C-alpha positions as CSV (number, residue, x, y, z in Angstrom):
1,M,29.6,-41.6,-41.6
2,L,30.7,-38.1,-40.4
3,T,33.3,-39.6,-38.2
4,W,34.6,-41.6,-41.2
5,F,35.2,-38.4,-43.1
6,Y,36.8,-36.6,-40.2
7,K,39.3,-39.5,-39.7
8,R,40.5,-39.1,-43.3
9,L,40.4,-35.3,-43.5
10,I,41.9,-34.3,-40.1
11,P,45.2,-35.5,-38.7
12,N,45.0,-36.6,-35.0
13,W,41.2,-36.2,-35.4
14,D,40.5,-37.5,-31.9
15,Q,42.7,-34.9,-30.1
16,Y,39.8,-32.5,-29.6
17,N,41.7,-30.2,-27.2
18,D,44.4,-29.5,-29.7
19,P,43.7,-26.0,-31.1
20,R,44.9,-27.0,-34.6
21,V,42.5,-30.0,-34.7
22,R,39.6,-27.8,-33.5
23,R,40.3,-25.3,-36.2
24,L,40.2,-28.0,-38.9
25,Y,36.8,-29.3,-37.5
26,G,35.5,-25.7,-37.6
27,M,36.9,-24.9,-41.1
28,Y,35.4,-28.1,-42.7
29,T,32.1,-27.8,-41.0
30,G,31.8,-24.0,-41.6
31,S,32.8,-24.4,-45.3
32,F,30.1,-27.1,-45.8
33,G,27.5,-24.8,-44.2
34,L,28.6,-21.8,-46.3
35,A,28.3,-23.8,-49.5
36,V,24.8,-25.2,-48.6
37,N,23.4,-21.9,-47.5
38,I,24.6,-20.0,-50.6
39,L,23.1,-22.7,-52.9
40,L,19.8,-22.6,-51.0
41,A,19.7,-18.8,-50.8
42,A,20.2,-18.4,-54.6
43,G,17.6,-21.1,-55.4
44,K,14.9,-19.9,-53.1
45,I,15.2,-16.2,-54.0
46,F,15.0,-17.1,-57.6
47,I,11.9,-19.3,-57.3
48,G,10.4,-16.7,-54.9
49,W,10.7,-14.2,-57.7
50,L,9.2,-16.6,-60.2
51,S,6.3,-17.5,-58.0
52,G,5.6,-14.2,-56.4
53,S,5.7,-15.8,-53.0
54,A,6.8,-13.5,-50.1
55,A,7.3,-16.6,-47.9
56,I,9.7,-18.3,-50.3
57,T,11.6,-15.1,-50.9
58,A,11.9,-14.5,-47.1
59,D,13.1,-18.0,-46.6
60,G,15.8,-17.4,-49.2
61,F,16.9,-14.3,-47.5
62,N,17.0,-16.3,-44.3
63,N,19.5,-18.7,-45.9
64,F,21.4,-15.7,-47.2
65,A,21.8,-14.5,-43.6
66,D,22.8,-18.1,-42.7
67,S,25.6,-17.8,-45.2
68,A,26.9,-14.7,-43.3
69,A,26.6,-16.7,-40.1
70,S,28.7,-19.4,-41.6
71,I,31.4,-16.9,-42.5
72,V,31.2,-15.6,-38.9
73,S,31.7,-19.2,-37.7
74,L,34.7,-19.7,-39.9
75,I,36.3,-16.5,-38.7
76,S,35.6,-17.2,-35.0
77,F,37.1,-20.7,-35.3
78,R,40.3,-19.3,-36.9
79,M,40.6,-16.5,-34.2
80,A,39.7,-18.8,-31.3
81,T,42.7,-21.0,-31.9
82,K,45.2,-18.2,-31.7
83,P,47.7,-18.9,-28.9
84,A,47.7,-16.9,-25.7
85,D,49.5,-13.6,-25.7
86,R,50.4,-10.8,-23.2
87,E,47.0,-9.1,-23.5
88,H,45.1,-12.4,-23.4
89,P,47.0,-14.9,-21.2
90,F,44.1,-17.3,-21.1
91,G,43.9,-17.6,-24.9
92,H,41.2,-16.6,-27.3
93,A,38.8,-19.5,-27.2
94,R,35.9,-17.4,-25.9
95,I,35.7,-15.8,-29.4
96,E,33.6,-18.8,-30.2
97,Y,31.0,-17.4,-27.8
98,V,31.1,-14.0,-29.6
99,G,30.7,-15.8,-32.9
100,A,27.6,-17.7,-31.6
101,T,26.2,-14.3,-30.3
102,V,26.6,-12.9,-33.8
103,V,24.8,-15.9,-35.3
104,G,21.9,-15.2,-32.8
105,L,21.8,-11.6,-33.8
106,F,21.7,-12.5,-37.5
107,T,18.8,-14.9,-36.7
108,L,16.8,-12.1,-35.1
109,L,17.6,-9.7,-37.9
110,I,16.3,-12.0,-40.6
111,A,13.2,-12.7,-38.5
112,W,12.5,-9.0,-38.4
113,E,12.8,-8.7,-42.2
114,M,10.6,-11.8,-42.7
115,G,8.0,-10.3,-40.3
116,K,7.8,-7.0,-42.2
117,R,7.4,-8.8,-45.6
118,A,4.8,-11.1,-44.1
119,F,2.8,-8.2,-42.7
120,N,2.8,-6.4,-46.1
121,Q,1.7,-9.7,-47.8
122,I,-1.2,-10.0,-45.3
123,I,-2.3,-6.3,-45.8
124,S,-1.8,-6.4,-49.6
125,P,-1.8,-10.1,-50.7
126,E,-0.5,-10.9,-54.2
127,P,-1.3,-14.1,-56.1
128,V,1.2,-16.9,-55.7
129,R,2.1,-19.1,-58.6
130,F,2.2,-22.8,-57.9
131,S,4.5,-25.3,-59.4
132,W,5.5,-28.8,-58.4
133,V,9.0,-27.9,-59.3
134,F,8.9,-25.3,-56.5
135,V,7.6,-27.9,-54.1
136,A,10.5,-30.3,-55.0
137,I,13.1,-27.6,-54.6
138,L,11.7,-26.7,-51.1
139,A,11.6,-30.4,-50.1
140,V,15.3,-30.8,-51.2
141,S,16.3,-27.7,-49.2
142,M,14.7,-29.2,-46.1
143,V,16.8,-32.4,-46.5
144,L,19.9,-30.3,-47.0
145,K,19.2,-28.2,-43.9
146,L,18.5,-31.4,-41.9
147,A,21.9,-32.7,-43.0
148,L,23.5,-29.3,-42.0
149,Y,21.7,-29.5,-38.6
150,A,23.1,-33.1,-38.0
151,V,26.6,-32.1,-39.0
152,N,26.8,-29.1,-36.8
153,R,25.1,-30.8,-33.9
154,K,27.4,-33.8,-33.9
155,T,30.5,-31.7,-34.5
156,G,29.5,-29.3,-31.8
157,A,29.2,-32.2,-29.4
158,I,32.5,-33.7,-30.5
159,I,34.6,-30.6,-29.9
160,D,32.3,-28.9,-27.4
161,S,31.6,-25.8,-29.6
162,Q,29.0,-23.2,-28.7
163,V,29.0,-21.6,-32.1
164,M,28.3,-25.0,-33.8
165,R,25.5,-25.7,-31.4
166,A,24.0,-22.3,-32.2
167,T,24.4,-23.0,-35.9
168,A,22.7,-26.4,-35.5
169,I,19.7,-24.7,-33.7
170,D,19.5,-22.1,-36.5
171,S,19.5,-24.9,-39.1
172,L,16.7,-26.8,-37.4
173,S,14.6,-23.6,-37.3
174,D,15.2,-23.2,-41.0
175,V,13.7,-26.7,-41.6
176,A,10.6,-25.6,-39.7
177,A,10.5,-22.3,-41.7
178,T,10.8,-24.1,-45.0
179,A,8.1,-26.6,-44.0
180,A,5.8,-23.8,-43.2
181,V,6.5,-22.1,-46.6
182,L,5.8,-25.4,-48.3
183,I,2.5,-25.7,-46.5
184,S,1.6,-22.1,-47.5
185,L,2.4,-22.8,-51.2
186,I,0.1,-25.8,-51.3
187,A,-2.6,-24.2,-49.2
188,G,-2.7,-21.2,-51.6
189,R,-4.2,-23.4,-54.2
190,V,-7.4,-24.1,-52.3
191,T,-8.1,-20.8,-50.4
192,A,-8.2,-17.1,-51.2
193,L,-7.0,-16.3,-47.7
194,P,-3.5,-14.6,-47.4
195,V,-2.0,-17.9,-46.3
196,D,1.4,-17.0,-47.7
197,G,1.7,-13.9,-45.5
198,I,0.2,-15.6,-42.4
199,I,2.6,-18.6,-42.6
200,S,5.5,-16.2,-43.2
201,L,4.6,-14.2,-40.1
202,L,4.4,-17.4,-38.0
203,V,7.8,-18.5,-39.3
204,S,9.3,-15.2,-38.4
205,L,8.0,-15.6,-34.8
206,F,9.4,-19.1,-34.6
207,I,12.8,-17.8,-35.8
208,V,12.7,-15.1,-33.1
209,R,12.3,-17.8,-30.5
210,A,15.3,-19.7,-31.9
211,G,17.5,-16.5,-32.0
212,I,16.6,-15.6,-28.4
213,G,17.6,-19.1,-27.3
214,I,21.0,-18.8,-29.0
215,L,21.6,-15.5,-27.4
216,K,20.6,-16.7,-24.0
217,D,23.0,-19.7,-24.1
218,T,26.0,-17.6,-25.4
219,I,25.4,-14.6,-23.1
220,N,25.3,-17.0,-20.1
221,A,28.6,-18.4,-21.1
222,L,30.1,-15.0,-21.5
223,I,28.8,-13.7,-18.2
224,G,30.0,-16.8,-16.4
225,E,27.6,-19.7,-15.7
226,R,28.0,-22.6,-13.4
227,P,30.4,-25.3,-14.7
228,D,29.2,-28.6,-16.1
229,Q,28.4,-31.0,-13.3
230,A,29.8,-34.0,-15.2
231,L,33.1,-32.1,-15.7
232,E,33.3,-31.3,-12.0
233,E,32.7,-34.9,-11.1
234,R,35.5,-36.1,-13.4
235,I,37.9,-33.5,-11.8
236,L,36.9,-34.7,-8.3
237,A,37.4,-38.3,-9.3
238,Y,41.0,-37.5,-10.5
239,I,41.8,-35.7,-7.2
240,R,40.2,-38.4,-5.0
241,S,41.9,-41.2,-6.8
242,N,45.2,-40.3,-5.0
243,P,45.3,-42.0,-1.6
244,N,47.0,-39.0,0.0
245,V,43.9,-36.9,-0.4
246,L,41.6,-37.1,2.6
247,G,39.1,-34.5,1.5
248,V,38.4,-31.8,-1.1
249,H,36.7,-28.4,-0.9
250,D,36.6,-25.0,-2.5
251,L,36.5,-26.4,-6.0
252,V,36.4,-23.6,-8.6
253,V,36.3,-24.2,-12.4
254,H,37.0,-21.3,-14.7
255,D,35.8,-21.7,-18.3
256,Y,37.7,-19.6,-20.9
257,G,36.2,-21.4,-23.9
258,S,36.4,-25.0,-25.1
259,G,39.8,-26.5,-24.3
260,R,40.7,-23.7,-22.0
261,T,39.6,-24.8,-18.5
262,F,41.4,-23.7,-15.4
263,T,40.6,-25.3,-12.0
264,S,41.6,-24.8,-8.4
265,A,40.7,-26.7,-5.2
266,H,41.8,-27.3,-1.6
267,V,42.8,-30.8,-0.6
268,E,43.0,-32.1,2.9
269,V,46.2,-34.1,3.8
270,D,47.6,-35.7,6.9
271,A,49.5,-33.1,8.9
272,G,51.8,-35.9,10.2
273,R,53.1,-36.8,6.7
274,D,56.3,-35.6,5.1
275,I,55.6,-32.3,3.3
276,I,57.9,-33.2,0.4
277,E,56.1,-36.4,-0.3
278,L,52.7,-34.8,-0.1
279,H,53.9,-32.0,-2.5
280,E,55.0,-34.6,-5.0
281,A,51.7,-36.4,-4.7
282,I,49.8,-33.2,-5.4
283,D,52.0,-32.4,-8.4
284,A,51.2,-35.8,-9.8
285,I,47.4,-35.1,-9.6
286,E,47.9,-31.8,-11.4
287,R,50.0,-33.4,-14.2
288,K,47.6,-36.3,-14.7
289,L,44.6,-34.0,-15.2
290,A,46.5,-31.8,-17.6
291,E,47.8,-34.7,-19.7
292,Q,44.5,-36.7,-19.8
293,E,41.9,-33.9,-19.8
294,G,43.8,-30.8,-21.0
295,I,42.7,-29.0,-17.8
296,S,45.1,-26.7,-15.8
297,L,44.7,-27.6,-12.1
298,V,46.1,-25.8,-9.1
299,L,45.8,-27.6,-5.7
300,H,46.2,-26.0,-2.3
301,M,47.1,-28.4,0.6
302,D,45.3,-28.1,3.9
303,P,47.0,-30.2,6.6
304,I,44.6,-31.7,9.2
305,V,45.6,-33.4,12.5
306,L,44.5,-37.0,12.7
307,D,46.3,-38.2,15.9
308,D,44.5,-36.1,18.4
309,P,41.3,-37.9,19.5
310,Q,39.9,-35.0,21.4
311,L,40.3,-32.6,18.5
312,N,38.8,-35.2,16.1
313,A,35.8,-35.7,18.3
314,L,35.2,-32.0,18.6
315,R,35.6,-31.6,14.8
316,D,33.0,-34.3,14.1
317,E,30.6,-32.8,16.6
318,V,30.8,-29.3,15.1
319,D,30.6,-30.8,11.6
320,A,27.4,-32.6,12.5
321,L,26.0,-29.4,14.0
322,V,26.7,-27.5,10.8
323,R,25.2,-30.2,8.6
324,G,22.2,-30.4,10.9
325,M,21.4,-26.7,10.2
326,D,21.1,-27.5,6.5
327,P,22.1,-30.6,4.5
328,D,23.7,-28.5,1.8
329,F,26.2,-26.9,4.4
330,S,29.7,-28.3,4.8
331,M,32.6,-27.4,7.1
332,H,36.4,-27.5,6.6
333,D,39.7,-26.1,7.9
334,F,38.7,-26.8,11.5
335,R,41.3,-25.6,14.1
336,V,41.2,-25.2,17.9
337,V,43.2,-22.4,19.6
338,P,43.0,-22.7,23.5
339,G,43.2,-19.5,25.6
340,R,43.1,-18.6,29.3
341,D,39.5,-17.6,29.4
342,H,38.0,-19.2,26.3
343,T,38.8,-21.4,23.4
344,N,38.5,-20.3,19.8
345,L,37.0,-22.7,17.2
346,I,38.2,-21.6,13.8
347,F,36.6,-23.1,10.7
348,D,35.0,-22.3,7.3
349,V,31.4,-23.1,6.4
350,V,30.3,-23.4,2.7
351,V,26.7,-22.4,2.0
352,P,24.7,-22.3,-1.3
353,P,24.9,-18.9,-3.0
354,E,21.2,-18.4,-2.9
355,Y,20.9,-19.1,0.9
356,P,18.6,-16.4,2.3
357,L,20.3,-15.6,5.7
358,T,23.2,-13.2,6.0
359,D,26.6,-14.3,7.3
360,E,25.9,-12.5,10.6
361,A,22.6,-14.3,11.1
362,L,24.2,-17.7,10.3
363,K,27.1,-17.1,12.7
364,S,24.6,-16.1,15.5
365,R,22.7,-19.4,15.0
366,I,25.9,-21.5,15.0
367,D,27.3,-19.6,18.1
368,R,24.2,-20.4,20.1
369,Q,24.5,-24.1,19.4
370,I,28.3,-24.2,19.9
371,R,27.8,-22.6,23.4
372,E,25.5,-25.4,24.3
373,I,28.4,-27.7,23.9
374,D,30.7,-25.6,26.0
375,P,30.0,-21.9,27.0
376,H,33.7,-21.2,26.9
377,Y,33.8,-21.9,23.1
378,Y,34.0,-18.9,20.8
379,T,33.8,-19.1,17.0
380,V,35.8,-17.5,14.2
381,I,33.9,-18.5,11.0
382,V,34.6,-17.7,7.4
383,F,31.5,-18.2,5.2
384,D,32.1,-19.3,1.6
385,R,29.6,-19.4,-1.2
386,T,30.1,-22.3,-3.5
387,Y,31.0,-21.7,-7.2
388,S,30.2,-25.3,-8.1
389,A,27.3,-26.9,-9.7
390,L,27.6,-29.7,-7.1
391,P,26.3,-29.2,-3.6
392,S,29.2,-28.5,-1.2
393,N,28.5,-31.6,0.8
394,E,29.0,-33.7,-2.4
395,I,32.4,-32.0,-3.0
396,R,33.4,-32.3,0.7
397,R,32.7,-36.1,1.1
């Protein structure tokens, strides 16, 4: 149903990486959320005043804060689609993360206000007026909030929007909050306990949990978290699909917001092939990924010698030695430089970022095992820490 509406409202509705299309998705979804939240806020605050229920009034103010969050969402979508400029050469898409952070802060603010009201209602409880009309209004508000949750969740998945995911979580917490208020309204008929205040306090704690979850997700994105593993696998599939690519390593994915992904990697190619032909093949991979995925890719060519049996045998032996130390290790850029008194083995080793040993300790262990092959071998090793969600040996294969 939602897709049916989008097909008719949004030109080129399936071009999700197009900033203009993303902005329309955000504007329509944000406007729907703003209208629903204003309606619910006005209705709940009014019936909260009529009934004398602190829980219903607090729930209404929660929806009022959601209205402000919807406005933040609309503004962030409009700003996020601004084109790159001199001060922001990677675009403005990360503004969506800022918008999601503001939504999380609004959620915590309203939880604080609800908690204060709930505490006062527990200390000094006031009678709550019951009406089946109030029950019906709260039930309808839950249905509307579930619809808002579904719309934001699906749209957030379609266009990969952090601010919409945050809004969806907030809407779902509102459903739980209103359900709790409904329970307190009915329970107040059969007990003299300050159920209204107790339920309101529990709701505020639940909303605190939701707000912290939103902030955690968006702050991780702003700081720089590991890229999505499925995305990395797609990128590697594009690169490996070219028969000129013999191996891949040093994959780095930079996320500057949805639709603004920049990637770099090193690809191993046959040193005996024509450099112009290889360059054209690498350019073709970069263009294909940009056209089909909207990802900017930069590839660096690493030539490897394939027609030297002695070098290949030594490379395989050292590679097996490195992998034998830890299955998550991988080796690349292997070269041999003979000298009068010794031979230098030059290569890079990729290790997990959390690996406990220092580079010096690792080199000492590798050196001891290399010297067992030949005491005249000396190593020149560069240790890399992987930036990928995939193990280095999965990228290297």
